[in-house]
The first five atom37 places (N, CA, C, CB, O) and aatype in JSON, in Angstrom:
{
  "aatype": [12, 0, 1, 6, 15, 4, 2, 10, 3, 11, 6, 6, 0, 6, 9, 10, 11, 14, 14, 15, 14, 15, 16, 15, 15, 14, 16, 15, 14, 0, 0, 0, 0, 14, 16, 14, 15, 10, 13, 10, 11, 14, 15, 5, 6, 14, 14, 9, 14, 1, 14, 7, 1, 16, 3, 0, 14, 16, 0, 3, 14, 0, 0, 0, 15, 3, 6, 6, 6, 6, 3, 14, 17, 14, 14, 0, 1, 15, 0, 15, 1, 4, 15, 4, 4, 1, 1, 1, 19, 7, 10, 16, 7, 13, 1, 4, 1, 4, 7, 3, 10, 13, 4, 15, 1, 8, 1, 8, 15, 3, 16, 8, 3, 4, 15, 13, 3, 18, 11, 0, 0, 0, 1, 6, 6, 9, 15, 11, 0, 2, 14, 10, 9, 1, 0, 0, 11, 9, 9, 11, 9],
  "atom_mask": [
    [1, 1, 1, 1, 1],
    [1, 1, 1, 1, 1],
    [1, 1, 1, 1, 1],
    [1, 1, 1, 1, 1],
    [1, 1, 1, 1, 1],
    [1, 1, 1, 1, 1],
    [1, 1, 1, 1, 1],
    [1, 1, 1, 1, 1],
    [1, 1, 1, 1, 1],
    [1, 1, 1, 1, 1],
    [1, 1, 1, 1, 1],
    [1, 1, 1, 1, 1],
    [1, 1, 1, 1, 1],
    [1, 1, 1, 1, 1],
    [1, 1, 1, 1, 1],
    [1, 1, 1, 1, 1],
    [1, 1, 1, 1, 1],
    [1, 1, 1, 1, 1],
    [1, 1, 1, 1, 1],
    [1, 1, 1, 1, 1],
    [1, 1, 1, 1, 1],
    [1, 1, 1, 1, 1],
    [1, 1, 1, 1, 1],
    [1, 1, 1, 1, 1],
    [1, 1, 1, 1, 1],
    [1, 1, 1, 1, 1],
    [1, 1, 1, 1, 1],
    [1, 1, 1, 1, 1],
    [1, 1, 1, 1, 1],
    [1, 1, 1, 1, 1],
    [1, 1, 1, 1, 1],
    [1, 1, 1, 1, 1],
    [1, 1, 1, 1, 1],
    [1, 1, 1, 1, 1],
    [1, 1, 1, 1, 1],
    [1, 1, 1, 1, 1],
    [1, 1, 1, 1, 1],
    [1, 1, 1, 1, 1],
    [1, 1, 1, 1, 1],
    [1, 1, 1, 1, 1],
    [1, 1, 1, 1, 1],
    [1, 1, 1, 1, 1],
    [1, 1, 1, 1, 1],
    [1, 1, 1, 1, 1],
    [1, 1, 1, 1, 1],
    [1, 1, 1, 1, 1],
    [1, 1, 1, 1, 1],
    [1, 1, 1, 1, 1],
    [1, 1, 1, 1, 1],
    [1, 1, 1, 1, 1],
    [1, 1, 1, 1, 1],
    [1, 1, 1, 0, 1],
    [1, 1, 1, 1, 1],
    [1, 1, 1, 1, 1],
    [1, 1, 1, 1, 1],
    [1, 1, 1, 1, 1],
    [1, 1, 1, 1, 1],
    [1, 1, 1, 1, 1],
    [1, 1, 1, 1, 1],
    [1, 1, 1, 1, 1],
    [1, 1, 1, 1, 1],
    [1, 1, 1, 1, 1],
    [1, 1, 1, 1, 1],
    [1, 1, 1, 1, 1],
    [1, 1, 1, 1, 1],
    [1, 1, 1, 1, 1],
    [1, 1, 1, 1, 1],
    [1, 1, 1, 1, 1],
    [1, 1, 1, 1, 1],
    [1, 1, 1, 1, 1],
    [1, 1, 1, 1, 1],
    [1, 1, 1, 1, 1],
    [1, 1, 1, 1, 1],
    [1, 1, 1, 1, 1],
    [1, 1, 1, 1, 1],
    [1, 1, 1, 1, 1],
    [1, 1, 1, 1, 1],
    [1, 1, 1, 1, 1],
    [1, 1, 1, 1, 1],
    [1, 1, 1, 1, 1],
    [1, 1, 1, 1, 1],
    [1, 1, 1, 1, 1],
    [1, 1, 1, 1, 1],
    [1, 1, 1, 1, 1],
    [1, 1, 1, 1, 1],
    [1, 1, 1, 1, 1],
    [1, 1, 1, 1, 1],
    [1, 1, 1, 1, 1],
    [1, 1, 1, 1, 1],
    [1, 1, 1, 0, 1],
    [1, 1, 1, 1, 1],
    [1, 1, 1, 1, 1],
    [1, 1, 1, 0, 1],
    [1, 1, 1, 1, 1],
    [1, 1, 1, 1, 1],
    [1, 1, 1, 1, 1],
    [1, 1, 1, 1, 1],
    [1, 1, 1, 1, 1],
    [1, 1, 1, 0, 1],
    [1, 1, 1, 1, 1],
    [1, 1, 1, 1, 1],
    [1, 1, 1, 1, 1],
    [1, 1, 1, 1, 1],
    [1, 1, 1, 1, 1],
    [1, 1, 1, 1, 1],
    [1, 1, 1, 1, 1],
    [1, 1, 1, 1, 1],
    [1, 1, 1, 1, 1],
    [1, 1, 1, 1, 1],
    [1, 1, 1, 1, 1],
    [1, 1, 1, 1, 1],
    [1, 1, 1, 1, 1],
    [1, 1, 1, 1, 1],
    [1, 1, 1, 1, 1],
    [1, 1, 1, 1, 1],
    [1, 1, 1, 1, 1],
    [1, 1, 1, 1, 1],
    [1, 1, 1, 1, 1],
    [1, 1, 1, 1, 1],
    [1, 1, 1, 1, 1],
    [1, 1, 1, 1, 1],
    [1, 1, 1, 1, 1],
    [1, 1, 1, 1, 1],
    [1, 1, 1, 1, 1],
    [1, 1, 1, 1, 1],
    [1, 1, 1, 1, 1],
    [1, 1, 1, 1, 1],
    [1, 1, 1, 1, 1],
    [1, 1, 1, 1, 1],
    [1, 1, 1, 1, 1],
    [1, 1, 1, 1, 1],
    [1, 1, 1, 1, 1],
    [1, 1, 1, 1, 1],
    [1, 1, 1, 1, 1],
    [1, 1, 1, 1, 1],
    [1, 1, 1, 1, 1],
    [1, 1, 1, 1, 1],
    [1, 1, 1, 1, 1],
    [1, 1, 1, 1, 1],
    [1, 1, 1, 1, 1],
    [1, 1, 1, 1, 1]
  ],
  "atom_positions": [
    [[-202.69, 204.86, -73.52], [-203.87, 205.18, -73.21], [-204.06, 206.62, -72.34], [-204.34, 204.02, -72.56], [-204.79, 207.57, -72.64]],
    [[-203.26, 206.52, -71.27], [-203.83, 207.33, -70.22], [-203.06, 208.51, -70.96], [-203.51, 206.94, -68.47], [-203.86, 209.44, -70.98]],
    [[-201.88, 208.9, -71.56], [-201.14, 210.24, -72.7], [-202.89, 210.37, -73.41], [-199.31, 209.47, -74.37], [-203.65, 211.08, -72.74]],
    [[-203.3, 209.91, -74.31], [-204.68, 210.32, -75.08], [-205.31, 211.18, -74.22], [-205.71, 209.12, -75.44], [-205.28, 212.4, -74.34]],
    [[-206.17, 210.3, -72.96], [-206.94, 211.16, -72.16], [-206.66, 212.38, -71.53], [-207.27, 210.57, -71.36], [-207.48, 213.23, -71.19]],
    [[-205.51, 212.41, -71.4], [-205.1, 213.82, -70.78], [-204.25, 214.69, -71.4], [-204.52, 213.69, -69.6], [-203.66, 215.55, -70.74]],
    [[-204.09, 214.56, -72.8], [-203.57, 215.17, -73.56], [-205.01, 216.65, -73.93], [-203.03, 213.97, -74.75], [-206.16, 216.45, -74.3]],
    [[-204.52, 217.64, -73.73], [-205.37, 219.24, -73.53], [-205.56, 219.72, -75.31], [-204.03, 220.78, -72.4], [-206.52, 220.31, -75.82]],
    [[-204.32, 219.27, -75.95], [-204.05, 219.94, -77.18], [-205.09, 219.28, -78.4], [-202.39, 219.74, -77.52], [-204.77, 219.67, -79.53]],
    [[-205.76, 218.75, -78.37], [-206.49, 218.03, -78.9], [-208.03, 218.85, -78.76], [-206.26, 216.65, -78.28], [-208.29, 219.57, -77.8]],
    [[-208.79, 218.65, -79.66], [-209.97, 219.44, -80.19], [-211.17, 218.26, -79.34], [-210.02, 219.58, -82.31], [-211.03, 217.05, -79.2]],
    [[-212.23, 219.05, -78.92], [-213.24, 218.53, -78.29], [-213.81, 217.23, -79.14], [-214.25, 219.64, -78.07], [-214.22, 216.21, -78.58]],
    [[-213.76, 217.4, -80.64], [-214.42, 216.39, -81.58], [-213.9, 215.04, -81.85], [-214.49, 216.93, -82.8], [-214.55, 214.05, -82.19]],
    [[-212.19, 215.17, -81.57], [-211.51, 214.28, -81.16], [-211.68, 213.06, -79.99], [-210.71, 214.95, -80.97], [-211.62, 211.84, -79.87]],
    [[-211.86, 213.91, -79.48], [-211.71, 213.29, -77.85], [-213.13, 212.78, -77.81], [-211.32, 214.58, -76.38], [-213.26, 211.67, -77.29]],
    [[-214.16, 213.33, -78.22], [-215.34, 212.56, -78.24], [-215.24, 211.12, -78.67], [-216.24, 213.19, -79.04], [-215.47, 210.09, -78.05]],
    [[-214.71, 211.4, -80.28], [-215.03, 209.82, -81.08], [-215.01, 208.71, -80.36], [-214.05, 209.39, -82.15], [-214.34, 208.69, -79.32]],
    [[-215.65, 207.71, -80.74], [-215.89, 206.2, -80.25], [-214.52, 205.7, -81.08], [-217.64, 205.33, -80.8], [-214.18, 206.05, -82.21]],
    [[-213.88, 204.79, -80.19], [-212.36, 203.88, -80.35], [-213.26, 203.38, -81.58], [-211.6, 202.47, -78.86], [-214.48, 203.23, -81.74]],
    [[-211.91, 203.16, -82.51], [-212.41, 202.28, -83.54], [-212.21, 201.13, -83.61], [-212.13, 202.55, -84.53], [-211.64, 200.59, -82.66]],
    [[-212.66, 200.29, -84.83], [-213.04, 198.89, -84.63], [-211.55, 198.22, -84.2], [-213.78, 198.2, -86.11], [-211.38, 197.39, -83.3]],
    [[-210.55, 198.78, -85.05], [-209.19, 198.05, -85.16], [-208.59, 198.04, -83.71], [-208.13, 198.84, -86.25], [-207.94, 197.03, -83.44]],
    [[-208.68, 198.75, -82.97], [-208.32, 198.89, -81.38], [-209.02, 197.9, -80.87], [-208.71, 200.25, -80.6], [-208.35, 196.99, -80.36]],
    [[-210.29, 197.8, -80.84], [-210.92, 196.56, -79.91], [-210.4, 195.5, -80.25], [-212.4, 196.27, -79.96], [-209.67, 195.31, -81.23]],
    [[-210.81, 194.59, -79.31], [-210.63, 192.78, -79.44], [-210.68, 192.41, -80.98], [-212.09, 191.79, -78.6], [-211.09, 193.26, -81.78]],
    [[-210.36, 191.45, -81.31], [-211.31, 190.83, -82.81], [-211.84, 190.03, -82.42], [-210.72, 190.24, -84.13], [-212.5, 189.52, -83.33]],
    [[-212.0, 189.43, -81.36], [-212.9, 188.61, -81.06], [-214.11, 189.15, -80.58], [-212.44, 187.81, -80.29], [-215.05, 188.37, -80.7]],
    [[-214.35, 190.11, -80.15], [-215.63, 190.99, -79.44], [-216.6, 191.24, -80.81], [-215.03, 192.76, -78.61], [-215.88, 191.36, -81.8]],
    [[-218.24, 191.36, -81.15], [-218.79, 191.25, -81.9], [-218.86, 193.07, -82.54], [-219.9, 190.36, -81.39], [-219.31, 193.48, -83.62]],
    [[-218.3, 193.77, -81.51], [-218.65, 195.07, -82.09], [-217.23, 195.44, -83.11], [-218.97, 196.3, -80.72], [-216.98, 196.61, -83.42]],
    [[-216.4, 194.33, -83.55], [-215.53, 194.76, -84.24], [-215.6, 194.23, -85.55], [-214.45, 194.59, -83.68], [-214.77, 194.46, -86.43]],
    [[-216.9, 193.32, -85.7], [-217.32, 193.19, -86.68], [-218.04, 194.18, -87.67], [-217.8, 192.4, -86.42], [-217.64, 194.36, -88.82]],
    [[-219.2, 194.86, -87.09], [-219.91, 195.88, -87.36], [-219.17, 197.11, -87.13], [-221.05, 195.82, -86.69], [-218.43, 197.26, -86.16]],
    [[-219.41, 198.28, -88.3], [-218.9, 199.32, -87.93], [-219.64, 200.32, -87.12], [-218.48, 199.77, -88.91], [-220.87, 200.33, -87.13]],
    [[-218.99, 201.11, -86.47], [-219.86, 201.83, -85.63], [-220.36, 202.91, -86.07], [-219.37, 202.13, -84.57], [-219.52, 203.64, -86.61]],
    [[-221.75, 203.44, -86.06], [-222.09, 204.93, -86.27], [-221.79, 206.17, -85.69], [-223.11, 205.02, -86.21], [-222.43, 206.27, -84.64]],
    [[-221.13, 207.1, -85.88], [-220.67, 208.44, -85.46], [-221.85, 208.72, -84.55], [-220.41, 209.59, -86.71], [-222.99, 208.87, -85.01]],
    [[-221.57, 208.79, -83.22], [-222.67, 209.26, -82.32], [-222.83, 211.18, -82.07], [-222.28, 208.41, -80.75], [-223.71, 212.01, -81.86]],
    [[-221.32, 211.1, -82.26], [-221.57, 212.45, -81.93], [-220.92, 213.58, -83.36], [-220.71, 212.68, -80.29], [-219.75, 213.6, -83.75]],
    [[-221.55, 214.03, -83.67], [-221.44, 214.91, -84.76], [-221.03, 216.32, -84.37], [-222.69, 214.92, -85.47], [-221.35, 216.61, -83.21]],
    [[-220.38, 217.31, -85.09], [-220.0, 218.74, -85.1], [-221.45, 219.18, -85.05], [-219.05, 219.33, -86.43], [-222.36, 218.39, -85.32]],
    [[-221.69, 220.52, -84.67], [-223.17, 221.21, -84.74], [-223.02, 221.08, -86.49], [-223.38, 223.19, -83.88], [-223.93, 220.47, -87.05]],
    [[-222.1, 221.55, -87.19], [-222.17, 221.68, -88.89], [-222.68, 220.49, -89.3], [-220.73, 221.89, -89.73], [-223.63, 220.69, -90.06]],
    [[-222.46, 219.34, -89.12], [-222.38, 217.93, -89.32], [-224.13, 217.85, -88.99], [-221.1, 216.98, -88.17], [-224.74, 217.51, -90.0]],
    [[-224.84, 218.04, -88.03], [-226.51, 218.05, -87.83], [-227.1, 218.06, -88.97], [-227.13, 219.22, -87.09], [-227.18, 219.09, -89.63]],
    [[-227.74, 216.58, -89.47], [-228.86, 216.39, -90.04], [-230.1, 217.47, -90.15], [-229.2, 215.35, -89.46], [-230.58, 218.11, -89.21]],
    [[-230.44, 217.51, -91.34], [-231.22, 218.7, -91.02], [-232.99, 217.92, -90.41], [-231.26, 219.85, -92.75], [-233.5, 216.82, -90.62]],
    [[-233.41, 218.95, -89.74], [-235.08, 217.79, -88.95], [-235.9, 218.93, -89.76], [-235.61, 217.67, -86.4], [-235.7, 220.15, -89.83]],
    [[-237.08, 217.97, -90.48], [-238.24, 218.43, -91.19], [-239.06, 219.23, -90.27], [-239.05, 217.31, -91.78], [-239.06, 218.66, -89.18]],
    [[-239.61, 220.09, -90.25], [-240.51, 220.75, -89.81], [-241.68, 220.73, -90.24], [-240.22, 221.67, -89.78], [-241.7, 221.5, -91.2]],
    [[-243.14, 220.07, -90.01], [-243.96, 220.05, -90.35], [-244.49, 221.49, -90.79], [-244.44, 219.36, -89.61], [-244.74, 221.59, -91.99]],
    [[-244.65, 222.35, -90.2], [-245.72, 223.46, -89.75], [-244.64, 224.62, -90.98], [0.0, 0.0, 0.0], [-245.31, 225.42, -91.61]],
    [[-243.56, 224.63, -91.16], [-242.78, 225.47, -92.17], [-242.95, 224.96, -93.2], [-241.43, 225.64, -92.04], [-242.79, 223.75, -93.34]],
    [[-243.34, 225.79, -94.23], [-242.66, 225.75, -95.81], [-242.1, 226.51, -96.25], [-243.28, 225.67, -96.77], [-242.64, 227.61, -96.25]],
    [[-240.2, 226.38, -97.13], [-239.83, 226.99, -97.59], [-240.51, 227.87, -98.94], [-239.01, 226.37, -97.56], [-240.46, 229.09, -99.11]],
    [[-241.07, 226.97, -99.68], [-241.31, 227.45, -101.19], [-242.73, 227.63, -101.06], [-240.88, 226.35, -102.48], [-243.46, 226.77, -100.59]],
    [[-243.26, 229.15, -101.62], [-244.48, 229.62, -101.48], [-245.45, 228.63, -102.5], [-244.46, 231.22, -101.81], [-245.06, 227.75, -103.25]],
    [[-246.63, 229.02, -102.3], [-247.75, 227.89, -103.11], [-247.7, 228.56, -104.25], [-249.49, 227.65, -102.54], [-246.99, 229.55, -104.08]],
    [[-248.03, 228.51, -105.13], [-248.63, 228.75, -106.38], [-250.08, 229.55, -106.62], [-248.73, 227.48, -106.87], [-250.41, 230.66, -107.03]],
    [[-250.69, 228.49, -106.2], [-252.18, 229.15, -106.15], [-252.67, 229.09, -104.74], [-253.29, 228.35, -107.12], [-252.85, 228.0, -104.19]],
    [[-252.99, 230.7, -103.92], [-253.11, 230.8, -102.35], [-255.03, 230.5, -102.31], [-252.42, 232.76, -101.63], [-255.6, 230.55, -101.22]],
    [[-255.81, 230.22, -103.59], [-257.19, 230.01, -103.58], [-257.16, 228.33, -103.35], [-257.97, 230.61, -105.07], [-258.0, 227.75, -102.65]],
    [[-256.38, 227.84, -103.85], [-256.13, 226.13, -103.45], [-256.08, 225.7, -102.32], [-254.99, 225.54, -103.82], [-256.67, 224.77, -101.75]],
    [[-255.08, 226.68, -101.9], [-254.59, 226.53, -100.48], [-255.77, 226.85, -99.41], [-253.32, 227.57, -100.25], [-255.99, 226.21, -98.38]],
    [[-256.29, 227.69, -99.77], [-257.43, 228.24, -98.44], [-258.37, 227.23, -98.76], [-258.25, 230.04, -98.49], [-259.01, 227.15, -97.71]],
    [[-258.96, 226.23, -99.71], [-259.55, 225.34, -100.28], [-259.03, 223.86, -98.91], [-258.96, 225.34, -102.11], [-259.77, 223.2, -98.18]],
    [[-257.85, 223.84, -99.02], [-257.32, 222.71, -98.04], [-257.24, 222.82, -96.85], [-256.22, 222.32, -98.21], [-257.31, 221.84, -96.11]],
    [[-257.03, 224.32, -96.34], [-257.12, 224.33, -94.98], [-258.84, 224.61, -94.57], [-256.01, 225.52, -94.42], [-259.18, 224.88, -93.41]],
    [[-259.69, 224.51, -95.59], [-261.41, 224.53, -94.76], [-261.58, 222.9, -94.86], [-263.07, 225.6, -95.86], [-262.44, 222.59, -94.03]],
    [[-261.23, 222.04, -95.38], [-261.38, 220.91, -95.24], [-260.71, 220.18, -93.91], [-261.01, 220.49, -96.38], [-259.6, 220.64, -93.64]],
    [[-261.04, 219.41, -93.27], [-260.37, 218.69, -92.05], [-259.8, 217.46, -92.28], [-261.26, 218.46, -91.0], [-260.56, 216.53, -92.53]],
    [[-258.47, 217.26, -92.23], [-258.41, 215.68, -93.04], [-258.88, 214.76, -92.03], [-256.77, 215.1, -93.57], [-259.32, 213.67, -92.42]],
    [[-258.84, 215.08, -90.59], [-259.17, 213.9, -89.81], [-260.13, 214.11, -89.1], [-258.27, 213.42, -89.06], [-260.27, 215.06, -88.33]],
    [[-260.99, 213.07, -89.33], [-262.33, 212.67, -88.69], [-262.69, 213.35, -87.08], [-262.27, 210.95, -88.6], [-261.57, 213.52, -86.59]],
    [[-263.34, 213.63, -86.43], [-263.73, 213.57, -85.3], [-263.1, 212.7, -84.41], [-264.83, 213.4, -85.36], [-263.1, 211.5, -84.67]],
    [[-262.41, 213.26, -83.09], [-261.89, 212.12, -82.33], [-263.21, 210.98, -81.86], [-261.08, 212.82, -80.93], [-264.28, 211.44, -81.46]],
    [[-262.96, 209.45, -81.95], [-263.8, 208.94, -81.42], [-262.99, 207.78, -80.29], [-264.75, 208.47, -82.55], [-261.92, 207.21, -80.54]],
    [[-263.72, 207.63, -79.13], [-262.92, 206.8, -77.88], [-262.7, 205.15, -79.06], [-264.36, 206.51, -75.87], [-263.52, 204.56, -79.77]],
    [[-261.63, 204.95, -78.86], [-261.68, 203.58, -79.23], [-261.13, 202.27, -78.63], [-261.22, 203.6, -80.24], [-260.42, 201.34, -79.02]],
    [[-261.97, 202.71, -77.22], [-261.68, 201.66, -76.76], [-263.36, 201.12, -76.4], [-260.53, 201.88, -75.57], [-263.63, 200.43, -75.42]],
    [[-264.21, 201.53, -77.24], [-265.62, 201.4, -76.75], [-266.21, 200.56, -77.86], [-266.42, 202.85, -76.5], [-265.68, 200.39, -78.96]],
    [[-267.74, 199.89, -77.32], [-268.22, 199.37, -78.94], [-268.85, 200.3, -79.65], [-269.24, 198.17, -79.04], [-269.48, 201.31, -79.34]],
    [[-268.5, 199.6, -80.98], [-269.59, 200.92, -81.71], [-270.97, 200.87, -81.49], [-269.6, 200.97, -83.35], [-271.56, 201.94, -81.61]],
    [[-271.79, 199.66, -81.12], [-272.93, 199.59, -81.21], [-273.31, 199.7, -79.95], [-273.34, 198.61, -81.86], [-274.21, 200.53, -79.84]],
    [[-272.87, 199.03, -78.56], [-273.66, 199.26, -77.34], [-272.65, 200.72, -76.34], [-273.75, 197.41, -76.38], [-273.15, 201.18, -75.32]],
    [[-271.57, 201.11, -76.77], [-270.56, 201.77, -76.15], [-270.04, 201.24, -74.8], [-270.97, 203.04, -76.0], [-269.87, 201.79, -73.72]],
    [[-269.86, 200.21, -75.16], [-269.46, 199.15, -74.01], [-267.82, 199.27, -74.24], [-270.17, 197.34, -74.28], [-267.32, 199.39, -75.36]],
    [[-266.81, 199.2, -72.58], [-265.52, 199.36, -72.87], [-265.4, 198.35, -73.06], [-264.67, 199.88, -72.15], [-266.14, 197.53, -72.52]],
    [[-264.01, 197.85, -74.24], [-263.97, 196.72, -74.77], [-262.34, 196.77, -74.37], [-264.57, 196.56, -76.36], [-261.99, 195.58, -74.36]],
    [[-261.39, 197.45, -74.09], [-260.15, 197.99, -74.02], [-259.56, 196.53, -74.83], [0.0, 0.0, 0.0], [-260.44, 196.03, -75.53]],
    [[-258.59, 195.97, -74.85], [-257.66, 195.12, -75.47], [-258.81, 193.73, -75.62], [-256.08, 194.9, -74.4], [-258.1, 192.72, -75.7]],
    [[-259.72, 193.49, -75.66], [-260.6, 192.2, -76.02], [-261.72, 192.78, -77.38], [-261.63, 191.61, -74.36], [-262.61, 192.14, -77.93]],
    [[-261.34, 194.0, -77.61], [-262.44, 194.51, -78.82], [-261.78, 193.69, -79.99], [0.0, 0.0, 0.0], [-260.75, 193.01, -79.97]],
    [[-262.9, 194.03, -81.3], [-262.6, 193.34, -82.0], [-262.89, 194.35, -83.17], [-263.15, 192.08, -81.81], [-263.83, 195.12, -82.98]],
    [[-262.17, 194.46, -84.44], [-262.0, 195.36, -85.28], [-262.81, 194.35, -86.49], [-260.34, 195.89, -85.42], [-262.72, 193.14, -86.67]],
    [[-263.39, 195.12, -87.01], [-264.11, 194.58, -88.18], [-263.81, 195.22, -89.47], [-265.52, 194.68, -87.97], [-263.25, 196.31, -89.46]],
    [[-264.12, 194.66, -90.54], [-263.88, 195.09, -91.82], [-264.2, 196.5, -92.01], [-264.58, 194.3, -92.72], [-263.58, 197.43, -92.51]],
    [[-265.22, 196.41, -91.53], [-265.65, 198.22, -91.67], [-265.26, 199.11, -91.25], [-266.63, 198.7, -91.34], [-265.58, 200.19, -91.75]],
    [[-264.41, 199.04, -90.14], [-263.51, 199.62, -89.53], [-263.68, 199.83, -88.38], [0.0, 0.0, 0.0], [-262.81, 200.44, -87.78]],
    [[-264.56, 199.49, -87.88], [-264.96, 200.02, -86.34], [-264.96, 198.86, -85.62], [-266.45, 200.77, -86.13], [-264.99, 197.7, -86.01]],
    [[-264.87, 199.55, -83.97], [-264.65, 198.23, -82.99], [-265.64, 197.77, -82.26], [-263.69, 198.38, -82.01], [-266.22, 198.72, -81.71]],
    [[-266.15, 196.66, -81.97], [-267.36, 195.73, -81.61], [-266.68, 195.14, -80.27], [-267.82, 194.44, -82.91], [-265.48, 194.93, -80.05]],
    [[-267.88, 194.91, -79.41], [-267.38, 193.84, -78.05], [-267.79, 192.4, -78.43], [-268.25, 194.22, -76.4], [-268.17, 192.03, -79.54]],
    [[-267.69, 191.83, -77.59], [-268.03, 190.04, -78.02], [-269.26, 189.76, -78.62], [-268.11, 188.98, -76.7], [-269.44, 189.03, -79.59]],
    [[-270.21, 190.47, -77.91], [-271.67, 190.43, -78.56], [-271.73, 190.91, -80.08], [-272.7, 191.41, -77.7], [-272.39, 190.21, -80.84]],
    [[-271.13, 191.99, -80.56], [-271.58, 192.68, -81.75], [-270.46, 192.15, -82.63], [-271.72, 194.38, -81.63], [-270.55, 192.74, -83.71]],
    [[-269.56, 191.4, -82.65], [-268.6, 191.25, -83.44], [-268.15, 190.82, -84.55], [-268.19, 190.99, -83.1], [-267.11, 191.02, -85.17]],
    [[-269.55, 189.88, -84.82], [-270.49, 189.24, -86.26], [-270.92, 190.4, -87.08], [-272.07, 188.34, -85.84], [-271.48, 191.38, -86.6]],
    [[-270.65, 190.27, -88.29], [-271.36, 191.1, -89.17], [-272.92, 191.47, -89.14], [-271.12, 190.55, -90.29], [-273.42, 192.54, -89.52]],
    [[-273.67, 190.21, -88.53], [-274.92, 189.75, -88.67], [-275.45, 190.4, -87.41], [-275.07, 188.17, -88.82], [-276.6, 190.17, -87.04]],
    [[-274.48, 191.38, -86.6], [-275.46, 191.46, -85.53], [-274.59, 193.07, -85.12], [-275.51, 189.86, -84.19], [-274.18, 193.44, -84.02]],
    [[-274.56, 193.48, -85.89], [-274.1, 195.02, -86.11], [-274.76, 195.34, -87.37], [-272.38, 195.29, -86.22], [-275.46, 194.48, -87.91]],
    [[-274.59, 196.75, -88.03], [-275.18, 197.22, -89.32], [-273.9, 197.56, -89.77], [-276.34, 198.41, -89.34], [-273.4, 198.69, -89.73]],
    [[-273.21, 196.2, -90.32], [-271.96, 196.24, -90.93], [-272.15, 197.06, -92.38], [-271.41, 194.7, -91.09], [-273.32, 197.07, -92.75]],
    [[-271.28, 197.68, -93.2], [-271.05, 198.76, -94.26], [-270.32, 197.46, -95.06], [-270.0, 200.42, -93.79], [-270.63, 197.49, -96.25]],
    [[-269.61, 196.55, -94.78], [-268.67, 195.46, -95.44], [-269.35, 195.16, -96.4], [-268.26, 194.22, -94.69], [-270.51, 195.58, -96.27]],
    [[-269.12, 194.48, -97.56], [-269.65, 193.97, -98.63], [-268.81, 192.69, -98.9], [-269.69, 194.98, -99.74], [-267.83, 192.59, -99.64]],
    [[-269.56, 191.52, -97.97], [-268.47, 190.3, -97.95], [-268.63, 189.69, -99.2], [-268.65, 189.15, -96.75], [-267.62, 189.3, -99.79]],
    [[-269.78, 189.53, -99.72], [-269.94, 188.83, -100.91], [-269.18, 189.16, -102.36], [-271.27, 188.93, -101.08], [-268.68, 188.45, -103.23]],
    [[-269.31, 190.4, -102.19], [-268.47, 190.98, -103.69], [-266.93, 190.7, -103.25], [-268.72, 193.03, -104.13], [-266.17, 190.27, -104.13]],
    [[-266.46, 190.89, -102.02], [-264.76, 190.56, -101.32], [-264.22, 189.48, -101.97], [-264.66, 190.08, -99.61], [-263.2, 189.36, -102.65]],
    [[-265.6, 188.29, -101.46], [-265.32, 187.04, -101.84], [-265.26, 186.4, -103.08], [-265.97, 186.48, -101.33], [-264.77, 185.34, -103.46]],
    [[-265.93, 187.38, -103.69], [-266.3, 187.02, -105.31], [-264.83, 187.61, -105.96], [-268.0, 188.04, -106.06], [-264.07, 186.96, -106.68]],
    [[-264.67, 188.72, -105.61], [-263.52, 189.2, -106.07], [-261.96, 188.31, -105.41], [-263.65, 190.82, -105.67], [-261.05, 187.92, -106.14]],
    [[-261.97, 188.23, -104.61], [-261.12, 186.95, -104.25], [-261.0, 185.77, -105.08], [-261.57, 186.42, -103.09], [-259.92, 185.55, -105.63]],
    [[-261.9, 185.04, -105.22], [-261.8, 183.83, -106.14], [-261.7, 184.26, -107.31], [-262.84, 182.88, -106.13], [-260.88, 183.53, -107.86]],
    [[-262.19, 185.29, -108.26], [-261.64, 185.46, -109.56], [-260.12, 185.96, -109.51], [-262.53, 186.46, -110.32], [-259.34, 185.89, -110.46]],
    [[-259.88, 186.37, -108.48], [-257.75, 186.43, -108.86], [-257.27, 185.49, -108.59], [-256.61, 187.41, -108.04], [-256.22, 185.22, -109.17]],
    [[-257.92, 184.35, -107.38], [-257.24, 182.99, -107.31], [-257.32, 181.81, -108.62], [-257.91, 182.35, -106.04], [-256.59, 180.82, -108.71]],
    [[-258.32, 182.19, -109.54], [-258.51, 180.98, -110.53], [-258.59, 181.92, -111.61], [-259.87, 179.85, -110.35], [-259.78, 182.15, -111.83]],
    [[-257.82, 182.58, -112.4], [-258.25, 183.31, -113.54], [-258.59, 182.47, -114.79], [-257.23, 184.27, -113.86], [-258.02, 181.38, -114.91]],
    [[-259.57, 182.93, -115.86], [-260.17, 182.01, -116.78], [-258.67, 182.1, -117.5], [-261.76, 182.49, -117.7], [-257.68, 182.83, -117.48]],
    [[-259.06, 181.05, -118.06], [-257.91, 179.8, -118.74], [-258.52, 179.57, -120.39], [-258.04, 177.86, -117.64], [-259.14, 178.53, -120.62]],
    [[-258.31, 180.58, -121.5], [-258.92, 180.09, -122.85], [-257.9, 179.53, -123.88], [-259.69, 181.28, -123.56], [-256.71, 179.82, -123.98]],
    [[-258.42, 178.92, -124.41], [-257.72, 178.22, -125.35], [-257.12, 179.34, -126.46], [-258.72, 177.1, -125.98], [-257.55, 180.47, -126.67]],
    [[-255.99, 178.65, -127.09], [-255.8, 179.82, -128.56], [-256.91, 179.53, -129.81], [-253.99, 179.55, -129.44], [-257.32, 178.46, -130.26]],
    [[-257.15, 180.57, -130.09], [-258.08, 180.25, -131.32], [-257.43, 179.82, -132.49], [-258.87, 181.4, -131.75], [-256.47, 180.36, -133.02]],
    [[-257.96, 178.94, -132.8], [-257.33, 178.11, -134.46], [-258.11, 178.55, -135.56], [-257.5, 176.26, -134.58], [-259.34, 178.52, -135.65]],
    [[-256.87, 179.14, -136.78], [-257.42, 179.33, -137.7], [-258.06, 178.73, -138.61], [-256.96, 179.7, -138.0], [-257.2, 178.87, -139.48]],
    [[-259.04, 178.08, -139.23], [-259.69, 177.46, -139.84], [-259.62, 177.74, -141.36], [-260.74, 177.54, -139.29], [-260.2, 178.68, -141.92]],
    [[-258.76, 176.69, -142.04], [-258.59, 176.56, -143.39], [-259.55, 176.39, -144.38], [-257.91, 175.71, -143.53], [-259.21, 176.29, -145.56]]
  ]
}
């Protein structure tokens, strides 16, 4: 082992390779699982996708300008405050089905102006859980 670490004729990639599982003891848990190669040569590095750059040009420049005008993200709101009274809630806030965050006073749908339709959601859930079963029609002779 001392000869291998002192051998200067080996390439840098060979020196930096982790030991193969066959050389480790058979009782160790590392011997059961293959080790991924942590040291890659610069030519073997996986490509990193860059969101800002696109290699292919867009087909319709007018459509691309329309997409840029629309802001895909709504304006940033403070996520740690109640939507009704603006009280700080931190980790004790309640997220409603309408998507807003509320304090303990405004957590129920009747205490804030909730836009979620609970009645229609319950109707849909019941109809999915209990499908309508009809008997096959009998042909009368």
